[in-house]
C-alpha positions as CSV (number, residue, x, y, z in Angstrom):
1,M,-28.8,-3.3,-2.1
2,K,-27.6,0.4,-1.1
3,I,-25.5,1.1,0.7
4,S,-25.5,5.0,2.0
5,L,-22.5,6.5,3.7
6,L,-22.7,9.3,6.3
7,L,-20.0,10.6,8.1
8,T,-20.2,13.5,10.5
9,G,-17.3,15.9,11.8
10,S,-16.7,19.6,11.1
11,E,-13.0,18.5,11.2
12,L,-13.6,16.2,8.2
13,M,-15.9,19.4,6.4
14,S,-12.2,21.7,7.1
15,G,-10.1,19.8,5.8
16,D,-8.7,19.1,9.2
17,T,-8.8,15.4,9.3
18,V,-8.6,13.4,5.5
19,D,-11.7,11.0,5.5
20,S,-10.4,7.4,5.1
21,N,-12.7,5.5,6.5
22,S,-15.2,5.5,3.1
23,A,-12.4,4.7,1.3
24,Y,-11.9,1.5,3.1
25,I,-15.5,0.0,3.8
26,A,-15.7,1.1,0.0
27,Q,-13.0,-1.2,-0.5
28,S,-14.2,-4.0,2.1
29,L,-17.9,-3.7,0.0
30,K,-16.8,-5.1,-3.1
31,D,-16.0,-8.5,-1.1
32,I,-19.7,-8.9,-1.0
33,N,-19.9,-7.8,-4.6
34,L,-21.5,-4.0,-3.2
35,V,-20.1,-0.6,-3.6
36,P,-21.7,2.6,-2.0
37,Y,-24.9,3.9,-3.0
38,V,-24.5,8.0,-1.2
39,K,-21.7,9.3,0.4
40,K,-22.5,12.5,2.3
41,V,-20.2,14.9,4.8
42,V,-21.5,17.2,7.5
43,G,-20.6,18.9,10.0
44,D,-21.7,18.7,13.6
45,D,-24.9,19.8,14.0
46,L,-28.1,18.1,15.0
47,T,-30.1,19.1,13.1
48,L,-28.3,19.0,9.9
49,L,-27.6,14.9,11.2
50,V,-31.1,13.9,12.0
51,D,-32.1,15.6,8.4
52,S,-30.2,13.1,7.1
53,I,-30.3,10.4,8.6
54,Q,-33.7,11.0,8.2
55,E,-33.5,11.4,4.4
56,L,-31.1,8.3,3.5
57,S,-32.8,5.7,5.9
58,K,-35.6,6.9,3.3
59,V,-33.5,5.2,0.0
60,S,-31.5,3.4,1.4
61,D,-31.1,-0.3,2.7
62,V,-27.7,0.1,5.1
63,L,-27.1,3.3,6.1
64,V,-23.3,3.7,8.1
65,V,-23.0,6.6,10.0
66,N,-19.1,7.1,10.7
67,G,-18.0,9.2,13.8
68,G,-19.4,11.9,16.3
69,L,-19.6,8.9,19.1
70,G,-17.0,10.1,21.4
71,P,-17.4,11.9,25.0
72,T,-17.6,15.7,24.1
73,V,-20.1,17.9,23.4
74,D,-19.6,18.1,19.5
75,D,-20.4,13.8,18.9
76,L,-23.7,14.0,18.3
77,T,-25.0,10.4,16.8
78,S,-26.3,9.6,19.5
79,L,-28.8,11.8,20.2
80,A,-29.6,12.5,16.3
81,L,-29.7,9.3,15.8
82,S,-32.4,9.4,18.9
83,K,-34.1,12.2,17.3
84,A,-34.4,11.2,14.2
85,V,-36.1,7.2,14.8
86,E,-38.0,8.9,17.9
87,S,-36.6,6.3,20.4
88,P,-35.9,8.1,23.6
89,L,-31.4,8.2,25.0
90,V,-31.4,5.7,28.0
91,R,-27.9,4.2,29.9
92,N,-27.6,0.8,28.0
93,A,-26.6,-1.6,30.5
94,D,-24.6,-3.9,27.3
95,A,-22.7,-0.4,26.8
96,Y,-21.6,0.2,30.4
97,A,-20.5,-2.9,30.7
98,K,-18.3,-2.4,27.6
99,L,-17.2,0.2,28.9
100,A,-16.4,-0.4,32.3
101,E,-14.6,-3.2,31.2
102,W,-12.6,-0.9,28.7
103,A,-11.5,1.4,31.5
104,D,-10.6,-0.8,34.0
105,R,-8.5,-2.9,31.6
106,R,-6.4,0.3,31.5
107,G,-6.5,1.8,34.8
108,F,-8.3,4.2,33.7
109,V,-11.3,6.1,35.7
110,I,-15.0,6.8,34.3
111,T,-16.3,10.7,33.8
112,E,-19.4,11.4,33.1
113,S,-18.2,12.5,30.0
114,N,-17.8,8.5,29.3
115,L,-21.1,8.2,31.0
116,K,-22.2,10.2,27.7
117,Q,-21.0,7.1,25.2
118,V,-23.3,4.9,26.8
119,N,-26.2,6.7,26.5
120,L,-28.6,5.4,23.5
121,P,-31.5,5.9,21.8
122,K,-33.9,2.9,23.7
123,V,-34.1,0.8,20.3
124,C,-30.9,0.3,19.2
125,E,-28.9,-3.0,20.1
126,I,-24.9,-2.4,21.0
127,I,-21.8,-3.4,17.9
128,D,-18.2,-4.1,19.6
129,N,-15.8,-2.2,19.2
130,P,-13.0,-3.5,21.4
131,R,-10.4,-1.3,20.8
132,G,-11.8,1.7,22.0
133,S,-14.3,3.2,24.6
134,A,-17.4,3.9,22.3
135,V,-19.7,0.8,21.6
136,G,-21.1,0.9,17.8
137,F,-24.4,0.2,17.9
138,R,-27.3,0.0,15.1
139,C,-31.3,-0.1,14.8
140,I,-34.3,-0.4,12.0
141,F,-35.6,2.4,10.7
142,N,-38.0,2.6,7.6
143,E,-36.9,-0.4,6.9
144,C,-33.0,0.4,6.8
145,L,-30.4,-1.3,8.8
146,I,-28.7,1.8,10.0
147,L,-24.8,1.1,11.9
148,C,-23.6,3.7,13.6
149,T,-19.7,3.4,14.2
150,P,-16.6,5.3,15.8
151,G,-14.6,7.7,13.4
152,V,-11.3,6.0,14.6
153,P,-9.7,4.6,11.5
154,S,-7.5,1.6,14.1
155,E,-11.4,1.2,15.7
156,F,-13.6,1.0,12.7
157,K,-11.5,-0.9,10.6
158,P,-11.4,-3.7,13.0
159,M,-15.3,-3.4,13.4
160,V,-16.0,-4.1,9.0
161,E,-14.5,-7.2,9.0
162,N,-15.9,-8.4,12.0
163,H,-19.5,-6.7,12.5
164,L,-20.0,-4.9,9.9
165,L,-20.2,-6.7,6.5
166,P,-21.5,-9.9,8.2
167,L,-24.1,-7.3,9.4
168,I,-24.5,-5.9,5.7
169,C,-24.9,-9.7,4.1
170,E,-27.5,-10.7,7.2
171,H,-30.1,-7.8,6.5
172,G,-30.0,-8.4,2.3
173,A,-29.7,-12.0,2.8
174,I,-26.5,-11.9,-0.1
175,E,-26.1,-15.4,-0.4
176,A,-23.6,-15.3,-3.5
177,K,-20.5,-13.7,-1.9
178,S,-16.8,-13.1,-3.4
179,H,-13.7,-14.9,-2.2
180,I,-10.5,-13.1,-2.4
181,T,-7.0,-14.3,-2.2
182,R,-4.6,-11.0,-1.8
183,L,-0.7,-10.8,-1.6
184,R,1.4,-8.2,-1.3
185,V,5.2,-7.2,-3.6
186,F,7.2,-4.7,-3.3
187,G,10.0,-3.3,-6.1
188,I,7.6,-3.2,-9.5
189,T,5.1,-0.7,-10.1
190,E,1.7,-0.9,-11.2
191,S,2.5,-1.6,-14.8
192,G,5.4,-3.7,-14.5
193,L,2.6,-6.3,-13.3
194,Q,0.0,-5.8,-15.9
195,D,2.1,-5.3,-18.8
196,T,4.0,-8.8,-17.7
197,V,0.5,-10.2,-16.6
198,N,-0.4,-9.6,-20.3
199,E,2.5,-11.5,-22.1
200,V,3.0,-14.6,-19.4
201,F,-0.7,-14.8,-18.8
202,P,-2.6,-13.5,-21.7
203,N,-5.2,-16.4,-21.3
204,W,-6.4,-14.7,-17.7
205,P,-9.9,-15.9,-17.0
206,A,-12.4,-13.5,-17.5
207,N,-14.9,-15.0,-13.8
208,V,-10.8,-14.2,-12.4
209,E,-10.7,-10.5,-11.9
210,L,-7.1,-9.2,-11.0
211,G,-6.9,-5.8,-9.1
212,F,-3.9,-3.8,-7.8
213,R,-3.7,-1.3,-4.9
214,V,-0.6,1.1,-4.3
215,Q,-0.5,0.3,-0.3
216,M,3.3,2.5,0.3
217,P,5.7,1.2,0.0
218,V,3.5,-1.6,-1.3
219,I,1.0,-2.7,-4.0
220,E,-1.8,-5.4,-2.7
221,V,-3.1,-7.7,-5.2
222,K,-6.5,-9.0,-4.9
223,F,-7.9,-12.3,-7.4
224,T,-11.7,-11.6,-6.7
225,T,-14.7,-14.9,-8.1
226,I,-17.6,-14.9,-6.9
227,G,-19.5,-18.4,-5.7
228,D,-18.0,-20.9,-3.2
229,E,-17.7,-22.9,-6.6
230,L,-15.2,-20.3,-8.6
231,V,-13.1,-20.9,-5.4
232,E,-9.8,-23.3,-6.5
233,L,-9.9,-21.6,-9.4
234,N,-9.0,-18.3,-7.7
235,Q,-6.3,-20.8,-6.0
236,L,-4.7,-21.9,-8.8
237,W,-5.0,-17.9,-10.5
238,A,-2.9,-16.9,-7.4
239,N,-0.6,-19.2,-7.3
240,K,0.1,-19.2,-10.7
241,F,0.4,-15.3,-10.5
242,R,2.7,-16.2,-7.3
243,T,5.2,-18.3,-8.8
244,H,5.9,-15.9,-11.4
245,F,6.3,-13.0,-9.6
246,S,8.6,-14.8,-6.1
247,D,10.5,-12.7,-6.4
248,Y,8.6,-9.4,-5.2
249,V,5.9,-11.0,-2.7
250,I,6.5,-10.4,-0.1
251,G,3.9,-11.7,1.6
252,V,0.1,-12.5,2.3
253,D,-3.4,-10.2,3.0
254,G,-2.1,-6.9,5.3
255,I,1.8,-8.3,5.5
256,R,4.2,-5.1,6.3
257,L,7.3,-5.1,4.4
258,T,8.9,-4.1,8.3
259,Q,6.9,-7.2,8.8
260,A,8.6,-9.1,6.4
261,L,11.6,-8.8,6.9
262,N,11.2,-10.0,10.2
263,Q,9.6,-12.8,9.6
264,A,12.7,-13.8,7.7
265,L,15.4,-13.0,10.1
266,H,13.4,-14.7,13.0
267,E,12.7,-18.2,10.2
268,K,16.5,-18.0,10.1
269,G,17.3,-17.8,14.0
270,L,19.4,-14.0,12.6
271,V,20.1,-10.5,14.4
272,I,20.4,-7.9,12.6
273,T,21.7,-4.3,13.3
274,T,21.6,-1.1,11.8
275,A,23.8,1.4,10.9
276,E,21.7,4.6,9.5
277,S,23.0,8.2,7.7
278,C,20.1,9.8,5.5
279,T,17.4,7.8,7.1
280,G,17.7,8.9,10.4
281,G,16.6,5.6,12.0
282,L,13.3,5.2,10.0
283,I,14.6,1.4,9.0
284,A,15.4,0.7,12.9
285,S,12.2,2.1,13.9
286,G,9.9,0.3,11.0
287,I,11.5,-3.4,12.2
288,T,10.8,-2.4,16.0
289,S,7.7,-1.2,15.3
290,E,6.2,-4.8,14.7
291,A,5.6,-6.9,17.6
292,G,8.4,-9.5,18.9
293,S,11.3,-7.4,17.2
294,S,13.8,-8.1,20.4
295,K,14.6,-11.6,18.9
296,V,15.4,-10.5,15.6
297,F,16.9,-6.9,16.9
298,E,19.1,-5.5,20.0
299,A,20.7,-2.5,18.3
300,G,20.9,0.4,15.7
301,Y,23.1,3.3,15.1
302,V,22.3,6.8,13.8
303,V,25.8,8.6,13.0
304,Y,24.9,11.7,10.8
305,S,28.0,13.4,10.9
306,N,31.4,12.0,9.8
307,K,33.0,13.3,13.3
308,I,30.3,10.1,15.1
309,K,31.0,7.8,11.7
310,E,34.7,7.4,13.0
311,S,33.9,7.3,16.5
312,M,31.3,5.3,17.0
313,L,31.0,2.9,14.7
314,G,35.0,2.8,13.1
315,V,34.6,4.3,10.1
316,S,38.4,5.6,8.9
317,K,39.4,9.0,8.2
318,Q,41.2,8.7,4.9
319,T,38.3,6.9,3.6
320,L,36.0,9.7,4.2
321,I,38.8,12.2,2.6
322,D,39.1,10.3,-0.2
323,H,35.4,9.1,-1.0
324,G,33.4,11.2,1.1
325,A,30.2,9.8,3.6
326,V,27.9,8.5,0.5
327,S,30.1,5.6,-1.2
328,E,30.5,2.5,-1.1
329,E,33.9,2.3,0.7
330,V,32.1,4.3,4.0
331,V,28.9,2.1,3.7
332,R,31.1,-0.7,3.7
333,E,32.9,0.4,6.9
334,L,29.7,1.4,8.2
335,V,28.2,-2.0,8.7
336,I,31.2,-3.6,10.0
337,G,31.4,-1.0,12.4
338,A,27.6,-2.0,13.4
339,I,28.2,-5.7,13.5
340,E,31.5,-5.1,15.5
341,K,29.7,-3.2,17.8
342,S,26.6,-5.0,17.7
343,G,27.3,-8.7,17.9
344,A,24.7,-9.0,15.6
345,D,24.5,-11.6,12.8
346,I,23.5,-9.4,9.6
347,G,24.2,-5.9,9.5
348,L,22.9,-2.8,7.0
349,A,24.2,0.8,6.1
350,I,22.8,3.5,5.0
351,S,24.4,6.8,3.4
352,G,22.6,9.3,1.1
353,I,22.2,12.6,-0.1
354,A,18.4,13.1,0.6
355,G,18.4,16.6,-0.4
356,P,17.4,19.7,-1.2
357,D,20.9,20.6,-1.0
358,G,24.0,19.5,-0.5
359,G,24.6,17.3,-4.3
360,T,27.4,17.5,-6.6
361,A,28.0,17.0,-10.3
362,E,29.0,13.2,-9.6
363,K,26.9,12.6,-6.6
364,P,23.3,15.0,-7.2
365,V,20.6,14.8,-4.7
366,G,19.0,11.2,-4.6
367,T,22.4,9.4,-4.8
368,V,22.0,6.6,-1.9
369,W,24.2,3.7,-1.2
370,M,23.9,0.9,0.4
371,A,25.2,-2.0,2.6
372,W,24.3,-5.3,3.6
373,G,25.4,-8.6,4.4
374,R,27.7,-11.0,7.7
375,A,30.5,-10.2,8.4
376,G,33.3,-11.5,5.2
377,A,30.3,-11.4,2.5
378,I,29.3,-7.4,2.3
379,K,26.9,-6.9,-1.0
380,A,26.8,-3.1,-2.0
381,R,24.7,-1.0,-4.0
382,R,24.2,2.2,-5.4
383,F,20.6,3.9,-5.9
384,F,19.2,7.0,-7.2
385,F,16.0,8.4,-6.2
386,P,15.4,11.7,-7.5
387,V,12.2,12.8,-5.1
388,A,11.7,14.8,-2.3
389,R,13.5,14.7,1.1
390,L,10.6,12.0,3.1
391,A,9.9,10.5,-0.1
392,F,13.8,9.7,-0.6
393,Q,14.0,8.7,2.7
394,K,10.6,6.2,2.9
395,T,11.7,4.6,-0.8
396,A,15.4,4.3,0.7
397,S,14.5,2.6,4.1
398,A,11.6,-0.1,2.1
399,I,14.4,-0.8,-0.7
400,A,17.1,-1.4,2.1
401,M,15.3,-3.8,3.8
402,D,14.0,-5.9,1.6
403,L,17.8,-6.7,0.5
404,V,18.5,-8.0,3.7
405,R,14.8,-9.9,3.2
406,R,16.2,-11.1,-0.4
407,E,19.4,-11.7,1.5
408,V,18.5,-14.0,4.4
409,L,16.2,-15.7,2.0
410,G,18.1,-17.0,-0.4
411,L,16.6,-14.3,-3.2
412,S,18.6,-12.8,-5.9
413,T,19.5,-8.6,-4.5
414,E,20.6,-7.9,-8.5
415,V,16.5,-6.9,-8.9
416,D,16.5,-3.6,-10.6
417,Y,13.5,-2.1,-8.4
418,F,11.0,0.0,-10.3
419,S,12.8,-0.3,-13.3
420,E,9.5,0.2,-15.1
421,L,9.0,3.4,-13.6
422,K,12.7,4.8,-14.2
423,K,12.5,3.9,-17.7
424,K,9.1,5.7,-18.4
425,R,10.9,8.6,-16.9
426,S,13.7,8.4,-18.7
427,R,11.5,8.2,-22.1
428,A,9.6,10.9,-20.9
């Protein structure tokens, strides 16, 4: 099948918006053994959109049009499709019902601008969009299935999985589908994973495709087989991989590191507290970004200055003088203070030098100390990440959360995070 992508929006052309949707659908198409045939990006130009739809529909089996479904004058997809396929715009009853339901749930009043989103080409059927005000829609033209979808990624992505892929399979009568197992790992590089697989599994079967995709801060590992007869083989080798890399696997499918930490805490019935300096609340924000976080988190502390470290969490002034804020002694006192003040079961503290200034010969920019554990059983480790400030904060936060996850699950916390990357840098 020839599947073409037509992305519309002047913001895409100007660079104000980065196109992530085409990458997402390209990855999703691999699940049914397909790759895009043509990708075209155009601005908010009606004539150009009409010409592009007509041109691509002649050379494609499926055309996915992404963007331009909003309520404003520069959202032109409905009108462009109407002109391209010569079908008049009409008030679509199903689209209106969906819009009314969407507005009612939010207590919104439907405006004249919103009604623009339910005026669709007469030949079209709607594609449900449970997350937004604009439905998607589809029609057949030049024997090509045209699928019009919203540009907002949070709306587009679930529509791909729930509607676009099934419609594409139906249109192309695709039967031999891919079977994909997805694992998420943290703390090891792609090269480290591949080198270990080559060494430990030299007989890896050719019909189980192994793929890696970095989705910071984790890596997604995909095991792909074609056809129902290879499903068991897929599971067998995915399980072998998971067993060998058990220290690094945080879960399956799209699990996030924050989600994995919260799940571990919830399973053990534990409440965590945080004391953050260099990360400025990034860890607490990550934990509370997950639904149900109130079961595992009640309080966190951002203690940036030494004065606040002393007054809020009881860090000794003498400890700060003798060892400095970025030290094992200080993070140990921070985590103890946070546990005592919050009454949490387990604590995590972090203090470092994010840069670009503030480093010394003994403690260069990129130095960070972390402490974690329960009262009476606190552990601490020093790390060094000589990277840009934001990358430092994100990397340090991710590792700190993973250390607690490992502690809660009884896994080793002596893992040499990203050791392969460090070795390569040292050789360079």
